[in-house]
Structures are given as structure tokens and as C-alpha cells.
N, C-alpha and C positions, 0 to 999 in steps of 0.2 A: 661257564655258563652252555646250557644242554643244545642240543642240535636242532631241537624246534624252536627251542627260544631265540636263538642266532638266526635263525630262517624268519621267524614272526619279526624281529626288529628289522631285518635287511628289508622285508617286506613294507615294515612301516615306514622305512625312510626312502623307499622309492616311491610309495603312494603320497608322502609328505612334497615330493620334489617333481611330481607329475600330476600335482591338482588340479582337476579341471578348471576352465578358465571360463568365467561367467559371460558369456555372449548372449543371453537373450534377455528381453525385455526383464526389468524387475518386476516382483509381483506386484499384482493391483491390491491396496488396503482400500480401507474406508476413508482414510486420511486423504489418501493420494488423489480421490474423486473430489470433484469441486465441491464446495458447501454454498448455501446461500440464507442470506437474512429471509425470513418468514415473520411476516407483517401478521399480527392477527387483529382484524379490525374489531374495535370493542370487544376483543376474545369473546366473540359471536361464534363459536366454533362448537361440533358437535361429533359423534365418534364417526359417523359416516361421511363426514366432510372431510374429517381428518384421515381416515384410510384412503378416500378418493385421491387427495391430494399427496401426503406421502407415497403412494402406490404409483401414482403418475412422475414423480420425481423419480424414485428410486427405478422405474424402467428406464427413465432419459439418461439414466447415468450420474445424478447428484447424491454425494455422499452423506450429506447431514444437512440439518437445519437449525438455524438459529432464532429462537423466538423472541420476537418485539412486539408487545401489545401496543394498537396505539387508538387512536380515535374511533368511532364506529359509523357504521352506515345510518344514515338518517330511516326513520320508521320502523328499524328494529329494536328499537330501546330494550324492551322486554326480553330479547333474547341474550341481552349483554352478560356476563360474567364478570364480577369485580375480581379485581387482580388479589390471587394467593387467598382468596375466599374457598372455601373446601369444594363446591363446582368447577373452579378455576382449577384447582390443585387435581381432582378426579380428571379433568381433561389433558393436563398435563401428564400425569400419570400413563393415560390410554396412550398418549402422544409416543411414549418412552417404549411402550409395551409393544406397538403397532411398529415403531422405527428399529427395534429391536430384531424384531420377526423379518425386517425388510434389510438387516445388516447396517444400517443407516445410525449416524451420531445424532444427539440432541444438543444444543448449547440452548442458555436462555440470558436475555440481559437482566442484569439486577436491578429493574426496575421494569417501568413503559415509558415510552417514548425514551426522551433525554433532556437534560442530567438527571442523576440521581434524585428521587425526592419522591414526594408524596403527602397523603393527606394526614399520617402520624408525624409528619415535620412541624415541630412547634417553632412559634417565633423564635424562641431561644436557641434552638438547633439549626435555623434556616441560615443561607449564605450569606454574608456579612461584609460590610464594606466600612473605607474608612471616612469619616465628614470631618474637613477642617475649616475652622473658621480663623482667620488672619487680622491681625490688628495692629495699628503704628501707634506707638506710645510716645509721648512728648514729656520732657523734664518737667515736673511739678504739677502735671495736669490731670487732676482726677478723671478717671475712667471708671464709668459704671455701665454695668454690662449685665444682660438675662441671656443666659446661655442655654438657650430651647434648639439647637440644632438646627435654625431658621424653619423653625415652625415641624420638623421631622419629628413625628410622635414615637416613632419605633426608634431613635438612636436614643444612644445613652451617653453620658459624657464620660469619657476616661481619663484626660490629662488638660489641665491648663499650666501652661509653660511660659515664661517670662523671660525675654534675652535681652539683655542691656548691652548698651552699646561697649562698656569695656568688659564684655565676655562673661560676666558674671549671669548662671541661670539660675531659675528659681525655679521650683515645683510648687505649683500656687494652687493644686488642686484641692488641697484641705481648707483654701480659705474660700471656697464657693458655697453660700449658704443654701437654705431651702430654696427649691423654685428655681434653683440655678442663679440666683442672684450673687454678684460680685462688684466689688469696688476696690480700687487699686490707683495710689500716687506715687510715679516711678521717680525714683532721685535722678535720672537719666535720661535720655533717649533710648529707645528699644524698639522692642515689636513681642506681641503675646499671640501665641497660637494656642486654639482649643480645640481637642481631638474628642471625637465620639465614634462610638462603634455603632453604624448602623446596618440595616437590612437592605439587600437589593430587591427583598419582594418577588424574585423572580420565579415563576411557576415552571412547572415541567413542562417542557413544549411536545404536542402530539401526544398527550397522556392519553393513556386509556382509562377505562371504568374501574374506579379503585386505586388510580394511581395519580389523580388530580393533587395537587399541593404545592407547596413552598420546594423550592431546590434546597439539597442538604449543603450543608457548611462541611466543604471537604478538608478544611484546616483543622477541624475538632473531632480529636480521636474518639471523646466518649459519644459524640452525636453520630459518629461514622457505624460505632460499635451497635448502639441503638437503633440507627435504621437498619443493620442487617439484622439484628435479632427478629424482627417481623418474618425474615425468612425462614429461619431456626424454626420459631413458632408453627408456621406454615408447612414446612416440609416434617417434623416431627409428630404433627397431628393427623397429616395425613397419611403418613407411611410413603409419600411418592419419593424414589431415589433423587439424589442430587443431580445435576445436568453434567454431562462430560466438561463442559467450560462456561464459566460465568463470562458475560462480555460488559463492556464499558464503550460505549460511544465515543466520539473525539468531546474535549471538554470544551463544552460552551456553555461555562457558568458566566455570564457577562457580568461584568463589573465587581466582581467578589474578588477584594485584594486586600483584606482585612479578617482579621480572626479575633476576640475579646482579650485572647492571652498572646497575642502577638509581641507587645512589648516585653513579655518576659521570655518567650522564645527567642526573639531576637537577642538579647543580652545574654543568653544563656549559648546561642551560636556563636556571635560575633566577637563579644567581649565587650562591649560598651553600650550605653544606654541610648536608644533611638530617640527617646524624648527632648535629651538635651540635643539634638540636632534636626527638630522637625523643619526649621527654617530651610536648611540647606537641601532638605527632602523635598522640600516644596520649591525649590529654585529652578526645577527641570535643567539642571546641567551646567549652569550658568556660571559656576566656581569649580575648581579641583575638588574640592569639598564635597560639594554638591554632587559631584558624577559619583566620587566614592560612596558616600552615604547610600545614594540611589541603587547603584549597583550591589552594596551589602543588603539592600531591603529586598530587590529581584532575588537573590541567592538565598536570603532567608524564606522567602514566600516558596520559593520552589520545593527547599529541602522539608519545610512542615506538609507541602502537600504529598512528597512521597513518604515521608515516614508516618503521617496521621492519618492519609487515604488509603494511597495505593498499597503500602506494604500492611497495612491491616486489612483490607480486603482479601486480598492475596493469601494472608495468613487463616484468615478465616474458611475461604475456601479450600484449601489445602486440608484444613481440620476437618474437611466433609468429603475428603478424595475427589475434588475438583480443582479444576487448571482455571487461570485467569488470562483472559485475551483483551487485551487493552490499546485503546488508541489515545497515545500520551498528547499527538499534534493539538494546539488549539488552548494547552496548557501554558502557565508561567514558570514552568521547572525547566532545568536541562532534560533535553528530550532523551538522550543518550541514557543517563541515569532513570530516567521514569519508564522508557521502555526496557530497561533490562530488570526492573523492580518484578515484572510478571513473568508469565509462562510461556505466551505467546504474544510477543509485540507486534502491532496490526498498525497498518498505513491505509492509504484511500487514494484514490484517483477521482477527480472532481472535474468532471468537463471531456473535452476529447481531445488529444494530440493532434498537430498540424504536421502528419506524414507525408513525406513526398514520395507516394507511390504511385506510379501510373496506375490507373484504373481502379484505383480507390475512391467509392463515391464519398465527397465532401458536401455534407448536407448545407445547405443556404443558412438553416438556423442551427447555431451553434455555441458553444460555451468554452473559450481555452479550457486546457486542462491546468489545475492547480499543481496536480501531482505529477510532475517532472521527475526523473531518475535520480537527480539530487535530492528531491523532497523524501523519494520512495527510501531513499537508503539510511536515514534516520532508524527505523524498525529494524531492517535486516543487520544493520552493524550493529546495533545492541543485542541482537539475538546470536550473530556471530563472536563476539567477544565475549560473551557469557556463556558459549554453549549451549544455548536453547536449538532444538533442531528445528521448529518452525518459525517461519514468518508468515504472517497473513494479511489480504489486504481487503480490504472495502472496495469493491469492483464495479466500476460502470456508473458509478452515482452521477446523474447529468450527463451519459455519456452525448447523447442528444436531445431532441425535444421527444416528448412522448408520442410513441407510435411510430418513432419515424428510426430507432436503431436496428441495424442490420447484424448478422453475425460476422460479417466481411469488416465492419469496423470494429468489433469486439478483439477479433484476433490481432492486430499489432498493438494494441493496448495493453492486452495480457501477456503479450510477448516483452513488452517492455519494462513489464512488472516481474518477469521471471529474469531479466536479467538484471535487475537492480536487486535481487536476492529473494524476490517473494518466492515461496513453495508452497502456499495453502493459500486458494483464491476462495473470498466468500464474494458470491454476486449479490448487489444491492437490485434488485433481489426479486424475490416472490411474495405474494400475497396470499393467503388463503381466501380460497374463493368456494362457494358451494357449485357442486358440479350443475345444478339447476338456474343458477344465476344469469340473468340477463345479460350478453355481451354488451361490454367489455368485460364484465366479470366487477369484481371487487378489486381495486387498483390502490395502488400508494403513489404516491407523485415523487420523482427525483430518481426515479427506478427504470432499468432497462426493462423489468418485467420479463424474466424469467418464468413463465407458467403457462397451463395448457391452454390459456385462452388468447394466448399470443401466437399470432402465426409463425413465426421463428420459432417455435416448441418442434414444429414436424421435423425440421432438420439440426436443431440443437443438440441431438445427440451425438453427430457427428463432432460438432464442438467440442461437447463434454468429454468424448474420447480422446478426441486431442489435449486437452488440458489434463487427465489424467495420465497420460503417457509421459507428457513432460514433467509433471510434478512427482511422476515416480519415480525419477531419477535425480531429480531435484531433492527429495526427500531422504533418498537413501545415500546420499553422498554429502562429505562435510565439508564446510568452507575453505577456499585456498585462493585469497585473494592478494593481492600484491602488498598493497601500502597500507599503512594504519593511517590517518589523516586526523590530527588535533583539532578538535571542536573548539574555537578560541571564544568561549562563552561570555568569557567575563569583558573582550571588547564589544561583544553584544551588548550585554546588559549595562554596560559605559556610555555605548552610544545612541543608544534609542532615545528620542525624545518625545516631549508631548503629554506625556501622563508618567506619573511613575510606576503602572501598571502596564505591563507586555507582556504579551503571550508570543507562541509560537505557532500561530494559526496556520493553517495550509494555506489559508489564501492570502495571497501575496507575500510568502515567504522569500521568494526569489526575489524580490523586491526589498525585502528589508535587509537580506542577509547578501547582497550581491558578490562579493570579493570572495566570500568560502564557496557559494554555490560554482561560482565562475572557474574556481581551480578545481572542485571536484569534477565539473564538466571536462576541464582541459584534460585531467589525470583521464578519464575515462574515453576521451576523444582521443587519446594517446596511445590508445592499447593496452592501459594497467587497471587494476580494479581497486579502490580503495574501503576501506570500512573505517567510519569514523569513530574516536574515542574521546572521552570526556576525562577530565584529571582524576576521577575516581577511579578508574579501571586503567590508566597509565602506572597510577602506583602499584597496582597487582600484577602487573606485567614484568615477565621477567625473560631472561635470554636461553634459549636452548640451541646449540649447534649453531650458534653465530646468527639465528633467527629469533625474532619478538615472540614470545608466547603469551597471550592473554588468558585470562583467568577462567577463558571456558575451553583453552588447549588448541585455540586455532593460532596458525604459528604466519608470519609475516616478514618480508625482507627489509623492510625498514619503515621507518616514521617519520610522517613529513610536519614540520611545523611551520602552518602558514606564516603571512606577515603579519603576527599577533603583535599586540603593543605592549599588553598587560598578562602576566602568567605566576601563578605561585611560585613561590621560591621552591617549595617542596615538589612541585611537577618538573620542574628546570633540573633541580637536585636529581631527581629519579631517571629523567633523560640523560644526564651525563652518567649516572651510575650503569645505565643499559648500554651506552656506549662503550665504555671502560673494560664492559664484560662480553662484548663482541658484538652488539649492534650497530646498525645504521642509522644514524638520525640526521634528518635533513632539514636545513633551516632555509624558508626563502625569502628574498628581498632585504630582510635583516634580522637581528637579534630581539628577542623582546627586550623592553627596557623599562620596564616597570611593575608594579604589583597591583595588584586590585585591592579595592578595600581600604577602609579607614583606619582600622586597628593596630596599633604597633608598627604603622606604616614606615617610619623612620628604622627602626629595626629591620622591617622585612626587605626594604629598600636596599639596606647595608648588603644583607645576605644574599639578595639577587645579584648585587653588585659583584660580590665574591665570587658569585658562581659564572657570571658572563666573564672575569679574569682568566677564567681557565681557559675558554673557548679561542679558538683560532682568532687572530686580530685579522679581519677582513673589512673594510670599506671601500668604496662601495659593493654591494653583491651583485657585479655587473656579468661576472664569468663565474662558472660553475667548478669547484675546487672541492677534491677531495683530501680531507686531513686525517692522518692515523691519529687515535684517541684511545689509549688504551690497549683493549684487543680489538677492538673495534674503529668505527670511521665516524667521523662528521662532515656531510657535503654540505656547502654554502653556494648559493647561486642565486639567479633569478627565477622567475616562473620557468622558465626555458629549459631548467636543467632535466626535463625529463626525456629529453632530446639526445644530451648529452650522459644521461644515466643509461641508457637503454645498448651503447656503444662499448659497453664493456666486455667482461668476460661473462657474464651473466645476463643473457639476452632473454630475458624474460617478457618480453613484448610480444604481442600476436598481432601480426599484420593482415588483419581480418578486412577492416572496411566497413563494417556494419558492426551492430551491438551484440554484446555477448557475455556470457558469465562462467568461469572455469571454476571445477570443484574437484575434489578429489574422493578415490575410492581404495579399496586396498590395493588393487592391482595397477594402480596408474591414475589417470585422470578423468575428467568428463568437460566438456564445453555443451552449452545449448547457445546456437548462433542464429541470428534473425537479422534480416534484412529490411531496414525498415526506410528506406530510402531510393531514390532512382539511379541505383547504379547495379552490376549485375557480377557476379563472381563467377569466373570460368579460368580458374588457375590456380597452379601452387600457392598455398599459404601458410606461412612460417608460423608454427607453433611456439608458445611461451614454456613448454615443458619439451624434455627429450621424451621418444616413443619408439619401439621398435616395430609396435605394431598397432592399429586401430579400427573401432567399427563405426560405420554410419548407421544410425536411426532416424527414419523417419516417421516422426510423431504423428503426421497425417495420415498415413497408411497402416502404419504398423509395420512397415518393411523393415530389412536391415542388411547390412553385407560388409564386405571387407574393404575399406578403405587403401587407396593407393598412397603409399608412403615413401620418403627419401630422405636422404640426409644431403643438406646443401650449407656448404662453409659453417658445418659444426651446428647447423641449425635442423631441426626436425621440422619436414614440409609435409602438409597432404593437400591432396588434390579434392577440391570442392567446386560444386556447381550449385547456384543460388540465383533466383531471380529476386526482382524486388518483391516484398511480402512472404518468403519464403523462409521456413526454417529447419534446421535439423540439428541433432545431438550427436557430436563426437564423443566417442569412449575411446580413450588411448592406454594400452598397457605397455610395461616395462618389459614384457617378455614376447618371444614372436611364437610362441605356441597357439596362437589363437585359430581355432578351426570353424570356418565359416567362408559361403560363397563371396566371391568378389561383388564388390558394390559397383552395379552397371554405370557406365559413364557414356552419354551420349552426347552427337555433334547434329546437327541439322544436316540431312545429306542436298538438300536445295530443292527436294521435290515436295508439295503440298497440294493439298484437295480442298478447295473452301464449297462446302454443301449450300448451294445457292438457291436452288429451286425444290419444288416438290415438298414443301413443309405443310405439314397440317397442324391445326390446334385444337385441342379439348380440354375440359375441364372437368378431371374427377373427383375435385374438392372444389367448392365454390360457396360463398354465401356473400350476394344473392346466389341462388342455383341458376348454372349457365348451361343449357342442355344443347346449344348450338354448337357445330362444329365449324371450323374456319381454315381456311387457304389463305395463310398469308404469303404463299411463295417463298419469300425470305424468311428468316427471325426477324423478329419486332415486338413493339412492346405491345401487349396486347390492349392498352389504354388507346392506342391510335387507331384500333378497328373501328368500325361503323357498328357500334355497339352500347349503349349507354350504361347498360347492367357492368360491362367492362371497365368504367371509369369509376364504381363505387366499391367493387367488390375487393374481396379479402380470400387467397386460395391458391390452389396449384394448379397451373395449368401443365398439358403436357404438349411439349412439341414433337413430334416425328418425321420423319423422313427417310425414304428408302434410296440407297445409292448402290451402285457397281463399284466394286474396289477388287485390287489383284494384289496381293502382300507378296513382298521379297523375301528371300531368307535374310535370317540375321539381322534383320529391321526390327524396331521398335516405332510404335505411331502414336502420335502425343494427341491428344483430342486439346483443343483451346476454344473455349467458347464465348471467347472474347468478353462482353457485356453483359453480366447476368444481375438480375434486379430478382430475390437478392439472395436464394439459394437454389441447388439444382441437385437433382438425384439423375444418374446418367445410367442407362440401361444399353448394353448392347446386344442385338439378336436377343433379346429376353433375358441376357444376363445382368446383373445387377454390375456395373463397374467401378463404382462409388458416388460417394457425396461431397460437391464441392460448395465452400461456404466461403471462400475466402480470394483472394486475389493472388496469382493470377489464373484462377478457375480452367488448370488443366489437369490433364490425368492420362497416364499410358492406357491403351486400349487394344495392343496388338495381339494379346491373348483370346481377344473376342472376335475379332475380327473373322470374317471368313472370305474364301476367294470366289467371287460372284456378288451376289445380292446379298446386301446388309441393310439393317434396320437400326437406327439411332432413335432412342428414346429420351427427352431430356424434361422431367416434371420437374418445374420452376415454380417456386413460392414466393409469392410477394408479402410486402408489409400492411400491417392494418390503417395505414396512413388515409388511405382513399374511401375506407369505409366510415374511419371515425368523421373525414371531413364530411362526408353525405351525413351521418349524423347530426353535425353540428348544424350543417344547412338546414334539414328538416325541423331541428328542433328537439331531437329526441334526448329525452332528460337522463343522461347517463352518468354526471357529475352528481351522485348522491350520498356524499360522505361530508360529515362535520368537518369544524374547524377549519383547516386550509383549504378544505375539497380539492381541488384538482388544478392547481396554479400552472401556468407555462416554466419554461425554463428561465424567463425573466422574472419569476415570482408573480407574474400578475395573471389576473382573472381573464385570459384571452381565450377565444373559442376558434377552433381548428377549420372555421368556414372558409377562411380567404386564403387556404393555401392554395397551391396548384396542385394540379393533380399528377402524383407519381407515377414516372415509368414503371412498369412493371412485365416481368417474364425475360424471356431471350432475346436480346438485342443483339448478339452476335458481332462482329462475324465467326460463324462456326469454321474452323478450319483442321482438317487432320495433318499432321507433318510429319513426314518420314525422317526418322532418326537412325543414324547409324551408331555402333557402338564402337568406342574409341579406347584406345589405352593413353593414359597419359603419360608425356613425355615431358 
């Protein structure tokens, strides 16, 4: 090797070992910005309005739109554009062109309103249902029947089956004459069941012009292909580019529990003829055979949905360079498998969570959130185990009543979603509204209304920046959850009663799956984080370096099998194989003892028994025990095993006390931490991973610094300071070569100044206009002042005060605004200090303070609630929309004139607290 070659090699090796550590915020991408569902009312859009709306969203910090056309505005019918027709496609192409100019993404619903359907859906391709007639048979008694589906003209007879007491089953379908006439004299007692394939006749909900019609039969592959063909025609004819993502809303195909070829599909998938067991199917689980048949029916229906709709739709989108974004909840299928079948699994929140955060406004009009973390994790689990980089969420649906949602209520809700694995939020949502539309503009019900006509839009960019900063980290890192948690779908399918048809709807899922959700919650509350996994993906899981590795490459320390009764022998066999190869498998409460389904039950039960014989003999599971099993181990115990499990040599529990998610990057790990309860963290926190250095990033301000770290009893600990409602990002490193300024830690010195007197209030922005200046002396709600306009206005009030102050060296000064209704921009001595939109409404202002006289200005923006209350009191007709128009959170046509006046402005107390910089010990 030559002298220069050797020198080059030496320099290369040195540069490799001293590569710079990434200490900055990740690069901001379009995907890291929040996106929003964008309703086109009546598709009544034009180029000027599209440009205005897109530019407003881009300036505010929104990265993309998801177009969903819906019903229109009354009186503007001549301006409607029919879905997918040339004028509609021209507007889509213009939107894509403008979005590209602005650096935004454009997604679109694969339909209008929801679910998929429209005018091209024939009765043949429409959603189908099973209709059953059941008859008792008496030996020797002639039965004469006309099979007319109880007068349902759209139902077609599929099967007539006779079941005799001796066990004989007769297919009598061919004996039915013209016009459905049938006669039969049974040789013994029995029963007869007639099966018809009917139509639900459901129409597309909230359909846009050109989108009205029957809902599609999602179980019919050819019908799905025919439905998608209209999109190909529209795009190919218009030349418009396909969108980035095609979207499918939550599965709300009501009562669609059958498809014409269901019996054939059932036989192909389950191995026996369902028509020979229709009485058991209809017996609501009163016998063991009935339970098994119903479970088989439910499994089959879910498989058909995945294969004939979700996979077909996704393959079609891929063929056009697009991806699919799907809400699987509401469907009858195994949620893990259905979410995993698309590119971007999407969950949703529906309502508001009851966070115990001091100072967080709790509206008197509220709906409990159905999307708690145990429900949100179905989507992120599917993404993690299959290697999908994004998990999206329909965010803030029915967060509060209309015109009453604040950014302070949005933040904890979105923080909770982040900790559940969401990293790509879509607001629910924004409505296209012309710039000259009369206030409040065009609106969609059930929405938090992220649009320029909502007063929260003024300070929304600060919130959007917060979301972007968090998502920039969550999208640039990889999953690193602790456990896989087996989803016992067969117990669920076997246990649901009342109908053969059952779904995994977001509403009430916690009540339908209490034991599984409780265990998942307990795992999370114990400082661990699970991903759910189905039988399908257990079978593709392997062992790498003693850890479980799923199909998508994510690794886990153990898999937990909850107190499941039924499990396929194939699944248990693979679990034992994983343990033999070095994995940890945990069984809680008891081993599974049964197999699901009816076909080959005896043989499969024998296979399960043989597998169970290989497991450690433990009864009862009262104490946590660890058993060597091949190269791995099997742990048995009650649900309290978590406390014991974290006491071993591998302490991967995080003692934080709040909600968090841990991910990994090439140089270490990443935590997003949020405190959504009434507790304070000001202490050393044990981490679940080893680290030699760490950085703290504040997503509210964009500041960062090197965290205080130490080793204690073999654990890595970091010093954290968080108040209720606050959040931070912690990035750990396996090297000590992190170059950054130290993160500042502060403690109150005991000195504080309350700004009580001399306040002035003016209104730089207000509708109706407010010209007067007020001197409330102390911060107070402007609705409490003697001015009637202040009880009905929407706008921004500027609270200003002058005060003398003397700074001390090496001190920081924390401004606390107290009660803010609803967001605030802070200026100190004419310089911007920041925008506060969430509890605890605090910010450091030491760098802005002067010795001597200082001026503090706080511009507070209120909600539009008082203004819309006044509109309803005066009878202003702003509800100008077709169909559902504008219902309340209770889905009733309620006016808002009975609301109490909502406090607005700066309520205080406003306090400046002196803070000493401290070194954690």
C-alpha cells in the first residue's frame, strides 16, 4: 500500500470513529407537519377560493389536506360540481398544482362522504345482508310455505335447509317451485331454515353531488373493482395526477353481514358447509357448537373483507403510485390484520379525555373520548409489527361542542395520541370556505374547525409548530416497545352475543373488550409499552439475539399471552418454537385450553393438548415463575407478573409517572414524555435503557440542551422537571461525545411579584369592533366589564401593564399568566417572548426584562362561542347547509342561545417568579 493510500485509509478510519453526533432537531418535512381533512361542501370550489384556503393553511403550518366532498350549502346548487366529472377533476388538478407550489400534500377520499358507494352502485353490487326464516317441523305434518323473504322484494332465496331430529340434513333448495312455493311432509320432528341474500339499501352518508347512491358491497371483489374503475376513467380522461394517499374512513357499513358467495367462501376457508349448521349459527351461542360456528362465521367475514376489499383497494392504489390510509375500526375483521393490510393505519379520537390537569378548562358540554390509548394502539401496533413508518389519526372529532374548542384542550389530547404511537395527525378538520363567505363561514359538524374563520386560528401556528417538532422526532425514529401482546380475537368472536354480526367499532370497544383493554392499560401504567399482535403475525415472528423480531423488523423482549381460553394449535406451536430458539413467552392467569372453530375439532384439540403437555405444569398461576425452555424461557403468573419481571437483571421499566413512548435511533433512544395528570416531576427518573449522555428538547419553544445524567444501582437516571400539562423529548446516546450547552434546571428562589395594579385593556382585533380602552386594574375576563359588546365579541384583547423591576444576576424569571381564555401572545418591552396556548401558561422572560420600568403586553384571543350565542339569540341564519345541517354534540338540532357567556381574556393572577439555576444532585 502506498504512503498516500495508507494516510487516506487512516483518515477515513478516524473520521468514521469521530462522526458527528446529531444534536439538532430533525429536518422538517411536509409529512412532519400536521395535515387536515378538508371538506368540500357540494364540491362548490373555485380556483380563487382554493388558492386562498391553501395559502392560509400553508402559512399557518399545515402540511397537507385530505379532500372529502360532502353535501353542499343551500342556495348554491348551481355552483355544485359532480364528483369525478371533468369540472371536478379540473379543480382537483388545480389543487394539486397549488399544493405543490406551496410544498403541501394532497390526499383524497376514495368516494364522497362515507362509506364507499355512489350512483354507479347497482343493486347487485350494493351492501348485502342475510335474512333468515326459521320453521319448526312436526313429524307427518305437511308444511306449505311461500318463500318471499317476508315481503322483501330485494332479497333472493339462497338456501332452504331441513334439519331432522336424527341428525340428517337435507338441502331442499332445488325443491322450491316457481314463485317460491314449497311443500314438505317431514318423516320426523325437526326444523327448517330459509336463507335469503338481501340488501341493506344503505345510502352513502353525507354524500356530495355525484356521490349519492347505494353503499358498496365491500365483500365482493368484482364489485370493488367495478367501483374503482370509475376513478381510473376520471383520472385517465382528465390527466390529473393521482393523489399521494387514498383514504377510507371508519367502517360504517351498517348491517352488511353477508355476500352472495359467502357460503362458497366459508367452505373454502373453514372446510365445512355453513348451510349444514344454520340452526347453530342462529342459536346465539347457547351451545358449544353454536359458539364455534358463530366464531367461524365471524372469522370468515373478516377475512373476506381484508382479501376482497382492503387488499384489492391497496393493490389498485399501488398500481397508480399512491398509498392507502385506512381506518379499520368499525369493521368485523381482526383489527390488527386489517390495519396491517394498508400503508398507513389510521385510528381516531372521538370526544374528550378527562385529564386531571390543574387549570385545564373542562367544558360543561362534553362527550367522553372513545379513543383511549388502549384503543389507539391497534393502528400503531399494526404499523410497528409490519414496518410501516407512519401511523395517522383522525384528530379531535367532537372534541367539544362547536365553537367551544380551545388549543389548550387540543394539546393533552394530541400528546396522548403521540404516546400511543401516532406520528402523523390529521385534524378533523377544515372546511373549504370562500374568503367572502359571511361569518362563521362554511362549516362541517363534528369538527374542531381548524380554519381561518375560527378565532383559534390566530395562535394555531404555535400549536402546529409544536406538533411538527414532536412528529419530526417520532417519524425519524423506529419503534422500540417492550412487549408483544397477543390479541385473543377468538375469545372475542366466541364471546359476543346478541347477533351473529359483530364489529370492532370505536364506540364502546372498551366495554366489549374489558379484560384485554385492562391488561394493556396495566402494562402501560407499569412503565412498559406493548404492541398488539395477531395469530397471523405471530407466525411470521422470529428470534434474533434472544429477542422477538416481527415481520417488519421491530424487536421485543417478550410476548404476553393474556388469559386466553382458545388459541389455534398452530399459534401455540410457533410460540413454543420461539421460546426454544431463545425468546421469552409469558402466560398470564392460565394456559389456553381450547381451540377455536368447528372443523376437525377433535384432532386440533388433541394437537393443542400435546403442545400443552410440553409446558411447565403450573396450577394455579398465583406466583410468577420463570422456566427454562430450550434456549429461552417461559414465564407463568398472575397479572401482577409485571412487578416481578422488572426486578430482574434487565430493568427496562421507566419510572416516570406520566405517559411516554420510547423509540430508537442510530445513536441511542428517544423518549416523548408528557404529564397528563395532577403530579409534578422534579427528580431523577430511571430510564429503561442505558445511556452515557442525553439531550432534552422542548417542543413548545424549540430549545434544547444536554441533560443531567447519572448511574444509580446499575440504572441510567436523568433529571427531569415537568409540571402537569407539560411535555418534552429526551434523546439518549450510547456515547459521551455529545457537544451541547447544558439544559438549565431551575428552582424557585421564593421571591415572586404579582402584577396587580395598573392594567389597561384594548382591542386591536374584535368583531364587533371595540374602540374603547378599559382600565380593569387587575386582569379579569373582559365579559365581566360594563360593556355589552364584550359579551358577544370574538377577537383579541391586549392587556398591558407597566411595572418597575430589578433583575438579579444568574437568575431566570418565569412569567405565569394564570387562567387564560384561551391563548396568549406575550411581549416584554416590545419584544416577542412567545405564544402560550396550553396549561400551565408559563414562559421564561428573563432575557427581556430591564432594570427599571418594564412593559408587559399580553394579547389574548378568545373563542367564538359568545359571538355564535349572540347570532342564535338574534336569529341570524348561519345554519345554511343541506342534510344534517349543523347538529350539536348530542346530534340534536340545538341552538346555542341558551349558553352562558364564556369568560374571555386574561383572568390571572399574573406572577413573575424568580428562579435560581440549580445543579441536580
